[in-house]
Structure formats: C-alpha cells, structure tokens
C-alpha positions as a LaTeX table, in Angstrom:
\begin{tabular}{lrrr}
\hline
Residue & $x$ (\AA) & $y$ (\AA) & $z$ (\AA) \\
\hline
Unk1 & $-8.27$ & $-15.39$ & 9.68 \\
Unk2 & $-4.79$ & $-14.16$ & 9.31 \\
Unk3 & $-4.28$ & $-10.46$ & 8.65 \\
Unk4 & $-0.93$ & $-9.38$ & 6.99 \\
Unk5 & 0.33 & $-5.91$ & 6.28 \\
Unk6 & 2.33 & $-6.03$ & 3.01 \\
Unk7 & 4.60 & $-2.97$ & 2.28 \\
Unk8 & 7.94 & $-1.82$ & 0.38 \\
Unk9 & 9.65 & 1.12 & $-0.96$ \\
Unk10 & 8.55 & 2.52 & $-4.27$ \\
Unk11 & 9.87 & 0.19 & $-7.25$ \\
Unk12 & 10.49 & $-2.62$ & $-4.76$ \\
Unk13 & 8.05 & $-4.80$ & $-6.56$ \\
Unk14 & 5.21 & $-4.74$ & $-3.98$ \\
Unk15 & 2.25 & $-5.13$ & $-6.54$ \\
Unk16 & 4.02 & $-8.10$ & $-8.04$ \\
Unk17 & 4.28 & $-9.80$ & $-4.87$ \\
Unk18 & 0.71 & $-9.08$ & $-3.96$ \\
Unk19 & $-0.47$ & $-10.30$ & $-7.27$ \\
Unk20 & 1.34 & $-13.51$ & $-6.80$ \\
Unk21 & $-0.33$ & $-13.81$ & $-3.39$ \\
Unk22 & $-3.83$ & $-13.31$ & $-4.68$ \\
Unk23 & $-2.95$ & $-16.24$ & $-7.45$ \\
Unk24 & $-1.83$ & $-18.29$ & $-4.48$ \\
Unk25 & $-5.60$ & $-17.55$ & $-2.90$ \\
Unk26 & $-5.06$ & $-14.54$ & $-0.49$ \\
Unk27 & $-7.73$ & $-11.94$ & $-0.10$ \\
Unk28 & $-6.19$ & $-8.53$ & $-1.32$ \\
Unk29 & $-7.41$ & $-5.23$ & 0.40 \\
Unk30 & $-5.31$ & $-2.74$ & $-1.65$ \\
Unk31 & $-5.16$ & 0.72 & 0.41 \\
Unk32 & $-4.25$ & 2.94 & $-2.61$ \\
Unk33 & $-7.12$ & 1.59 & $-4.63$ \\
Unk34 & $-9.74$ & 2.16 & $-1.85$ \\
Unk35 & $-8.15$ & 5.90 & $-1.54$ \\
Unk36 & $-9.42$ & 6.49 & $-4.95$ \\
Unk37 & $-12.76$ & 4.88 & $-4.30$ \\
Unk38 & $-13.71$ & 6.97 & $-1.34$ \\
Unk39 & $-13.34$ & 10.18 & $-3.30$ \\
Unk40 & $-15.32$ & 9.14 & $-6.24$ \\
Unk41 & $-17.95$ & 11.64 & $-7.57$ \\
Unk42 & $-21.12$ & 11.49 & $-5.31$ \\
Unk43 & $-18.98$ & 10.13 & $-2.22$ \\
Unk44 & $-19.24$ & 11.91 & 1.07 \\
Unk45 & $-15.27$ & 11.64 & 0.96 \\
Unk46 & $-15.22$ & 13.75 & $-2.35$ \\
Unk47 & $-17.82$ & 16.33 & $-0.79$ \\
Unk48 & $-15.37$ & 16.85 & 2.25 \\
Unk49 & $-12.33$ & 17.45 & 0.26 \\
Unk50 & $-14.21$ & 20.00 & $-1.75$ \\
Unk51 & $-15.21$ & 21.62 & 1.41 \\
Unk52 & $-11.82$ & 21.76 & 2.42 \\
Unk53 & $-10.08$ & 22.75 & $-0.75$ \\
Unk54 & $-12.49$ & 24.24 & $-2.91$ \\
Unk55 & $-14.07$ & 23.30 & $-6.02$ \\
Unk56 & $-10.94$ & 24.13 & $-8.22$ \\
Unk57 & $-9.50$ & 20.80 & $-7.24$ \\
Unk58 & $-12.30$ & 19.17 & $-9.48$ \\
Unk59 & $-11.81$ & 18.45 & $-13.24$ \\
Unk60 & $-14.69$ & 19.62 & $-15.57$ \\
Unk61 & $-16.44$ & 16.52 & $-15.16$ \\
Unk62 & $-16.54$ & 16.69 & $-11.56$ \\
Unk63 & $-13.77$ & 14.27 & $-10.68$ \\
Unk64 & $-10.84$ & 14.88 & $-8.26$ \\
Unk65 & $-8.00$ & 16.56 & $-9.99$ \\
Unk66 & $-5.41$ & 14.49 & $-8.34$ \\
Unk67 & $-2.31$ & 16.42 & $-9.93$ \\
Unk68 & $-3.61$ & 19.65 & $-8.99$ \\
Unk69 & $-4.53$ & 18.63 & $-5.45$ \\
Unk70 & $-1.21$ & 17.04 & $-5.43$ \\
Unk71 & 0.70 & 20.31 & $-6.23$ \\
Unk72 & $-1.36$ & 22.02 & $-3.24$ \\
Unk73 & $-0.90$ & 19.55 & $-0.61$ \\
Unk74 & 2.70 & 17.91 & $-1.20$ \\
Unk75 & 3.93 & 21.62 & $-0.96$ \\
Unk76 & 2.35 & 22.33 & 2.35 \\
Unk77 & 2.52 & 19.55 & 5.38 \\
Unk78 & $-0.44$ & 21.43 & 7.11 \\
Unk79 & $-2.77$ & 21.07 & 4.14 \\
Unk80 & $-1.55$ & 17.42 & 3.42 \\
Unk81 & $-2.33$ & 16.59 & 7.14 \\
Unk82 & $-6.09$ & 18.08 & 6.45 \\
Unk83 & $-6.40$ & 15.72 & 3.29 \\
Unk84 & $-5.20$ & 12.67 & 5.27 \\
Unk85 & $-7.52$ & 13.36 & 8.23 \\
Unk86 & $-10.50$ & 13.25 & 5.64 \\
Unk87 & $-9.16$ & 10.35 & 3.37 \\
Unk88 & $-7.51$ & 8.17 & 6.10 \\
Unk89 & $-10.59$ & 7.21 & 8.30 \\
Unk90 & $-12.67$ & 6.53 & 5.39 \\
Unk91 & $-10.10$ & 4.04 & 3.92 \\
Unk92 & $-9.61$ & 2.40 & 7.26 \\
Unk93 & $-13.48$ & 1.99 & 7.69 \\
Unk94 & $-13.68$ & 0.52 & 4.16 \\
Unk95 & $-10.85$ & $-1.86$ & 4.91 \\
Unk96 & $-12.46$ & $-3.18$ & 7.93 \\
Unk97 & $-15.72$ & $-3.90$ & 6.01 \\
Unk98 & $-13.93$ & $-5.69$ & 3.34 \\
Unk99 & $-12.08$ & $-7.57$ & 6.08 \\
Unk100 & $-15.21$ & $-8.71$ & 7.88 \\
Unk101 & $-16.56$ & $-9.92$ & 4.59 \\
Unk102 & $-13.75$ & $-12.51$ & 3.96 \\
Unk103 & $-13.92$ & $-15.97$ & 4.93 \\
Unk104 & $-13.17$ & $-17.06$ & 8.61 \\
Unk105 & $-10.04$ & $-18.87$ & 7.20 \\
Unk106 & $-8.99$ & $-16.33$ & 5.00 \\
Unk107 & $-5.49$ & $-14.96$ & 4.62 \\
Unk108 & $-6.20$ & $-11.16$ & 4.21 \\
Unk109 & $-3.34$ & $-9.19$ & 2.87 \\
Unk110 & $-3.58$ & $-5.29$ & 3.39 \\
Unk111 & $-1.46$ & $-3.72$ & 0.59 \\
Unk112 & $-0.15$ & $-0.61$ & 2.42 \\
Unk113 & 2.30 & 1.60 & 0.66 \\
Unk114 & 3.01 & 3.96 & 3.58 \\
Unk115 & 2.80 & 1.14 & 6.66 \\
Unk116 & 5.86 & 2.14 & 7.83 \\
Unk117 & 5.90 & 5.79 & 7.65 \\
Unk118 & 2.26 & 5.60 & 9.44 \\
Unk119 & 3.19 & 3.33 & 12.09 \\
Unk120 & 0.36 & 0.67 & 11.22 \\
Unk121 & 2.32 & $-2.57$ & 11.87 \\
Unk122 & 0.37 & $-3.25$ & 15.06 \\
Unk123 & $-2.82$ & $-3.46$ & 13.29 \\
Unk124 & $-1.71$ & $-6.73$ & 11.69 \\
Unk125 & $-1.01$ & $-10.18$ & 12.88 \\
Unk126 & 2.47 & $-10.16$ & 11.08 \\
Unk127 & 4.05 & $-7.71$ & 8.57 \\
Unk128 & 5.78 & $-8.56$ & 5.09 \\
Unk129 & 8.37 & $-6.31$ & 3.64 \\
Unk130 & 9.03 & $-6.61$ & 0.00 \\
Unk131 & 12.67 & $-5.59$ & $-0.06$ \\
Unk132 & 15.09 & $-4.16$ & $-3.03$ \\
Unk133 & 18.31 & $-2.28$ & $-2.97$ \\
Unk134 & 18.00 & 1.37 & $-3.64$ \\
Unk135 & 19.86 & 0.79 & $-7.00$ \\
Unk136 & 17.27 & $-1.65$ & $-8.15$ \\
Unk137 & 14.44 & 1.02 & $-7.01$ \\
Unk138 & 16.39 & 3.49 & $-8.90$ \\
Unk139 & 16.57 & 1.13 & $-12.11$ \\
Unk140 & 12.89 & 0.31 & $-12.04$ \\
Unk141 & 11.52 & 3.80 & $-11.64$ \\
Unk142 & 13.58 & 4.90 & $-14.33$ \\
Unk143 & 13.32 & 2.33 & $-16.67$ \\
Unk144 & 9.78 & 0.96 & $-16.14$ \\
Unk145 & 8.04 & 3.87 & $-14.86$ \\
Unk146 & 9.68 & 6.64 & $-17.06$ \\
Unk147 & 10.45 & 8.76 & $-14.06$ \\
Unk148 & 13.70 & 11.10 & $-14.30$ \\
Unk149 & 16.63 & 10.15 & $-11.95$ \\
Unk150 & 15.97 & 13.27 & $-9.94$ \\
Unk151 & 12.19 & 12.59 & $-9.37$ \\
Unk152 & 12.92 & 8.89 & $-8.47$ \\
Unk153 & 15.55 & 9.92 & $-5.84$ \\
Unk154 & 13.18 & 12.48 & $-4.37$ \\
Unk155 & 10.26 & 9.83 & $-4.10$ \\
Unk156 & 12.29 & 7.49 & $-2.69$ \\
Unk157 & 13.96 & 9.91 & $-0.15$ \\
Unk158 & 10.26 & 11.05 & 1.07 \\
Unk159 & 9.61 & 7.45 & 2.15 \\
Unk160 & 10.73 & 5.32 & 5.13 \\
Unk161 & 14.39 & 3.93 & 4.80 \\
Unk162 & 15.14 & 0.51 & 4.03 \\
Unk163 & 16.27 & $-0.37$ & 7.25 \\
Unk164 & 13.31 & 1.23 & 8.76 \\
Unk165 & 11.02 & $-1.17$ & 7.00 \\
Unk166 & 13.12 & $-4.10$ & 7.62 \\
Unk167 & 12.92 & $-3.25$ & 11.28 \\
Unk168 & 9.19 & $-3.93$ & 11.47 \\
Unk169 & 9.06 & $-6.79$ & 9.23 \\
Unk170 & 8.19 & $-10.38$ & 10.43 \\
Unk171 & 9.02 & $-11.71$ & 6.63 \\
Unk172 & 11.11 & $-10.15$ & 4.25 \\
Unk173 & 10.84 & $-11.16$ & 0.64 \\
Unk174 & 14.02 & $-10.15$ & $-1.19$ \\
Unk175 & 13.04 & $-8.85$ & $-4.94$ \\
Unk176 & 16.70 & $-8.57$ & $-6.11$ \\
Unk177 & 16.00 & $-11.50$ & $-7.78$ \\
Unk178 & 15.08 & $-13.01$ & $-11.12$ \\
Unk179 & 11.27 & $-13.46$ & $-11.46$ \\
Unk180 & 11.34 & $-17.14$ & $-11.12$ \\
Unk181 & 13.07 & $-16.92$ & $-7.90$ \\
Unk182 & 10.48 & $-14.28$ & $-6.69$ \\
Unk183 & 7.59 & $-16.75$ & $-7.65$ \\
Unk184 & 9.47 & $-19.63$ & $-5.57$ \\
Unk185 & 9.66 & $-17.53$ & $-2.60$ \\
Unk186 & 6.13 & $-15.98$ & $-2.50$ \\
Unk187 & 4.91 & $-19.57$ & $-2.68$ \\
Unk188 & 7.26 & $-20.52$ & 0.10 \\
Unk189 & 5.80 & $-17.44$ & 2.04 \\
Unk190 & 2.22 & $-18.23$ & 1.28 \\
Unk191 & 2.65 & $-21.85$ & 2.65 \\
Unk192 & 4.11 & $-20.21$ & 5.82 \\
Unk193 & 0.92 & $-17.79$ & 6.00 \\
Unk194 & $-1.58$ & $-20.85$ & 5.42 \\
Unk195 & 0.19 & $-22.93$ & 8.32 \\
Unk196 & 0.02 & $-19.91$ & 10.63 \\
Unk197 & $-3.58$ & $-19.30$ & 9.90 \\
Unk198 & $-4.30$ & $-22.92$ & 10.45 \\
Unk199 & $-2.37$ & $-22.88$ & 13.69 \\
Unk200 & $-4.25$ & $-20.00$ & 15.27 \\
Unk201 & $-7.40$ & $-22.25$ & 15.55 \\
Unk202 & $-6.37$ & $-25.89$ & 16.03 \\
Unk203 & $-9.29$ & $-28.39$ & 16.02 \\
\hline
\end{tabular}
C-alpha cells in the first residue's frame, strides 16, 4: 500500500485532481467528508460538540448548524481549538479504519485541505500539492464559487502560503493549465504512484 497526502490551497483545483485520481484507480479518503460524517445526528461526535458549545448550535431538526458554529469558533481561537480537539481525533480514527479496509496493493489518497497548516506531511509515504497562482485561485473563487474578492482573499490569507505548501511536496501538480493538460499530468503522476507502490514490495 502507498499512502499519499493530497493538499492544495483553496481554489487550486484539488477536488478535480482527487476525482481524476479516483478515476485512475486510487482509493480516496476525504477528510472534509469524514469531518461531516462524525458529527451527524446520533453520533458521539455531535454529542460532544453539543456538550462543549450548547444546544443552540443545532438546527430545529437536530443537525449541526454549521454557519452558527462557524461564527462562534472562527472569531475565537480558543473555541476553535476546543472544536478541533473533538473532531480531529474522530476524523483520524475513521481515516485509519478506511485505510485498513483498502486492498494491500492500493494507492490510498488522503485528501486533506489543511495538511500543511497542521504539520501532517510525515503521516504519509509522500505528499502531492496541487498548485495554482494566487491570481488563478482568486479568479476561481470569485467566478465559480461566487465569493466576493474580499472574502476570497481572506480565505486564502488564512491558509498556508504557496511556498509553505511547495516546501513539503514530493510531487507538485501545476493547475495553472487547461483541463486536458491537467488530465495528462494526473495520468503521469498516477503511473508514478503505481510504480512506487509496486517497488515498495518487490517479488
């Protein structure tokens, strides 16, 4: 098995790259999706969040009110740390379960948006960074996601710098390119990953 951490700045196109890698045959473990699953109604995760923040962070039907919780934690680093201390261990445990369930010869892609910021590079056999210029990121966030320029710049500024991400990368996928060029590059990277996985256990 080869474990790969996949990351990139907001608007860099990481989701498209992970989708293409799955098409090639990768097993995808999506940290964002798991973070939502571990606080679904009825889970110990949601109960712990309610214990910490109160029932007012629930919607009328008992689900987590993400905008309301976000407005609480992103304005207060201490409360954000409390939330992370609940959610991160649950995400880590579920990610390990999914990884252990994968085939022995799988290439397992862990899609982790804050891999750089949280110092997680050492958890994986190698790290892929999807890279795009700040101008490209801004264009995508405003044009495709409908953010204001101010919101987009704030979200970008809250993340690691482009240089910090590239520093931890074993492989960089440039996404300042047309889609067909990105597809070609991802196929090239996939061939490299399969080769590395096979080389890790020679016959």
